[in-house]
N, C-alpha and C positions, 0 to 999 in steps of 0.2 A: 697613334693614328687609328681611327676606327674604320675597320675594313668590312663594312656590312651596310645594309640598307634598313631603314625603319619602315614599317608598314604605314602607308599614308594615313595620317590622323583624320583627314577630311573625308575619308571613305567610311560610310556607315551602311549596315545591312538594310536599314529602313530608308525608303525614298523620302518620306516625310516623318520626322521623329514623332513617336506617339501614335502613329496610325499603322494598321496592319498591312502596309503595302511595301513589299521588299524588292530590292534590285534583283534578287535571285529569281523571283517569280516573273519579273519583267524580262529577264534574260531568256527564260523559257519561252515566253511569248515571241520574242525576237527570233529565237532559234527556229520555232515552228513557222514563223512568217517568212524568213529567209529561205528555208527549205521549200515551202510552198511556191514562192516566186520562181525559184530555180527549176522546180518540178514542172511548173506551167510553161516556162520558157522552153525547156527541152521537149516537152510534149508537143508544143506548137512547131518546133523546128522539125520534128519527125512526123508531123501531121498525124498525131495519135488519134485513133478513131473514137475514143470515148468522149462523152460530153463533159462540159464544165461541172454539171451537177454530179455526174458519176465520179469525177476526179475529187471533188470536194467531199463527197460521201466516203470514198476510200481513205482520204486523208484524215477525216475526223475519226474514223474507226481505228486508223493506225495510231493516232494520238492517244486514244483510249487504251489501246494495247500497251503503248509505251508507259503510260502513267500507272496502269494496273500492275504490269510486270515489274517496273522499276520500284514501285512502292512495296509490293509483296516481298521481293527479294531483299530490298534494303532493310526491311523491318524483321523479316523472319530468318534471314541468313546472317546479316551483318550486325544485328543487335545482340550483344553478348549476354545480356541478363535474362533472355527468354521472356521479356516483358510482354511482347506482342503475341507470343504463343499462349500466355496465360490470359491476356485481355485483348483478344483479336479485334474487338469492336473499336479499338483506338487506332487501328491501322489507317482507316479512312476518315477519322474524326480529327479535325484541325485544332481541337482544344485539349488541354491536359485535364487531369482529374480535378484540379481546382477551378476549372472553367476558364483559365487563361488561354488566349489564342497563341498557339505555337506553330501553326502551319503544318506542313508535311516535311518534317526533318528526317531525312533518310531515304535516298533514292539510289538504286543500283543500276548502273549502265547495262550490265549483262542481263539483269532481269528485264529491263526495258526492251532490250534487243530481242529476247525470247518472246516477250509479250507482243511486240510488233510483228514478228514472224507468224505467231499463232493467229492473231486477229486478221492480218492481211491475207493469210491463206484461206481462212474461213470466208472472208469477204469475196475473194476471187472465185472460190468454189461456188458460192451462192449465186454470184452474178455471171458465172461462166466465162471468166477471163483467165488467160494464162498468167499465173502468179509471177513467173520469172520476168516477164515484160515490165510489170509494175515495179517489182523489186529492184530491177536494174536502174530504173529512173530515180527511185527514191535513194538508192545507194550513191549515185553520183551527185545528188543534190544535198544530202543530209550533213556531211562533215563540216561545211562552212557554218551551218546553224549550230552545230555542236560546240563550236568555238565559243559562242556566247554563253553556253551553259557553264563552261569551265571558268570563264571570266566572272560569272555569278558566284561560283565557289570562292574565287579570289576575293571578291568584294565582301563576301560573308566572313572572310578570314578563317576558312575551314579547309580541311583536307590538305594541310600544309605538308611539307616534305621533311626529310631527315635533317639532322644537324649538319651544318656545312660551314667551312671557312672560305668558301668562294666569295669574291668581292661583291657579287650580286645576291648573296644569301640575305635573307630578310628576317627581322624580328616580328613575329606574329603575336599580337597582344594576348590572345587566349590560348597560346600554346603551352604545353606542359613545361614546368620549370624543374631544374635539377639542382641537387645539393652541391654546394661549393666544396664539400669535402671530397667529392669524387675526383680522382686525379685527371681523368679524361676531360671533365668539365673545366678544371683549372687550365689544362692545355689549350682547349678551344678558346676560353675566355682570354687567355694571354695572347693568342695568335690574332684574334679579331679586335683586340683593344678594349675589352670589357674589364673594368676595374672591380676587383673583389674586395669588399670592405671587411667582411667577416666570413669565417668558415661556416657560419650558420645561415648564410644567404641562400636563397633559392633563386637560381639564375635562369633567365629566359635567354636561350642561345639562338643565334641566327640559323635559319633553315632554308632548304631549297624551296623556291616558289613553284612547287611541282604542279600547281593548278595551271600556271602559265605554260609550263612545259607541255602539258596535255593539250591546252588550247592550241598551241603551235603544231605539235606533231600529229595528234589524233584529229585535230580540226583542220587548220589551214593547210598544212603540208599534204595531208591525205586528200583533201578536197582538190588541190591543184593537180595532183596525179590523176585523180578520177575524172575531173572536169576537162582537163586539157589533153589527156592522153587516152584513158580507157574509153570514155564515152564516144570518141571518134573512131575507135577500132573495135567495135563490138562484133567479134567473130563467132560467138555462140551465146545462147540465152543463159543468163546467170553469171556472165563474166563480171558485170558491174558489182553485183552483190557479193560475188566471190572475192574479188580484189579488195572491196571495202572491208569485209570481215577479216580477211587475212592481214590487211594493212593496219586495221585498228588493233587486232590482237598483238601484232609485233610491236607497234608503238606503245601500247599500254603495258606490255610485258617489260619493256625497257624502262619506261617511266616509273614503274613500281619500285625499281631499285633506288629511286630518289625520293619516293613518297613514303611517308610513315604508314605502316599497316594500320588497319582500323583498330581502334581501342577495344581491348578485350579479346580480340582474335590473335593479334600478333602474327608470328610466322606459323602458319598451319602446317608447313612442311620444312622444318629446320634441319636440312641435311648438312649444312656447314657447321655453324657454331650454335648449338641449341640454347646457350646462355647469353647470346648476344642481345643487347638492348635494342628494342625496335626503333629507337630514335636515332640510331647510328648505322651506317653501312659498314658491315664487317665481313660478310661472305657473299659470294655470288650464288651460293647454294642454299641460302635461306629464302624460302618462297612464301609469298603472301597469298591470301585467298584470291586477290585480283590477278596474280600471276598464274595461279592454277586454272582459273576460269579462262584467262586469255590464252593459255597453252591449249586447252581443250578447243577453244575457238579457232586457233591456228590449224590444229589437226583436222577439225571438221571442215574448215575452209579448203584446205588442200585436197581432201578426199572429194568434196563436192565439186571443185573446179576440174579435177581430173575426169570425174564422171560426166559433168556437163559439157566439157570440151569434146568428149567422145560421142555423146548422145544428143546434144542440143545445138549442133553446129548450124550456123546461118549460111546457107549456100546461096550463090547467085541465083536470083529468081524467087527465093523464098520471101514471104511477106515479112515486114519488119515486126509486126505485132500479130499474135495468134489469139484467136477467140475460140474457146472450146465449142461454141455452138455455131460459129460461122467464121469463115476466113476473112481477114482484114488485110488487104494488100495496099500498102502505102508507098512502095518503092516503084520506080519506073518499070514499064514493060508489062504491067498487069492490067487486063481489061475488066470491064464491069462484070462479065459472066464468071470470070475466075474468082472475083471478090465475093461472089455469092456462095461459093463452094466451101465446104469445111476443109480446113487444112489439117492433114494427118501427118505429123512429123515422122512417125514410125514407118508408115507406108511410103513416104517420100524417100526415106533412107534405103529401104529395100529396093525401090525402083532404080535408084542411082547405082546400087550395087549390081543390078542386072545389066544396066547399060555398060558399066565398066567391064 
């Protein structure tokens, strides 16, 4: 009995065979569209003071930051041959050296996250808005869109997981094959029901569909937490983005145990078994690049949340949104004269302490 799944043969990376339109690109568009719709809905619910044009402008610059950061990190950090360091003009060129269209293969989530932070910070500084207000709204809206990105990885048949004998483990057509001479390959093949004809065979073994794990944990589950719990209890500015980055870091760190490390990088911190093959789970203490970056993300999130909780509390009577050039009061109890004044959070905290 075969105890595994086959990758769906009807799935193809190309929407229309022969044309340079891929499901992965379409999934990116769906991700941005879903995030935008949720962002607009939450902005309207809170009576956000910015205009539709301002929101669209912010969103477009955020997308630019995601694409720039994701592409730069994906090519300069995760590409093991240093090809893009030698020929950096190919980083943003969708054709290979022969002129064939290859798209932009190689995007890093962590790079995109940093790019988003940088461009949105600059935008808010230029337009004199409080960055934390915008970041919180994006944070509660983005994970559901992120789900589509990981589904795109699955359709592409890329970023597969480690070898597994779980009944839902899947054979990915383009995954690395292993020599039937290896004892562990024979054991896995026997357990899942793959018949070995010759010891010279190169065997494609079932793997964790880690793209779907990420779509569920880093996307759907994280969005449910943020959308239905965190956004309704925003007690300090930065809570949304803090919980998002912490939740993503934890989820990604866990999933990395099931996902095969990037080719050429392997385990960048093999504290368990330095000789362990990257295609198998051997030790909890062999860490990939994704886990190291996620760990740094977790630590930074905790430090940020502790600081924000102390310094950016939203007290009764405080405006929901803060503009660096003018106060914007959208909660009940604020009259027109107060809304024209500049809100100084530091000054407000000092006054509250004097009252106490």
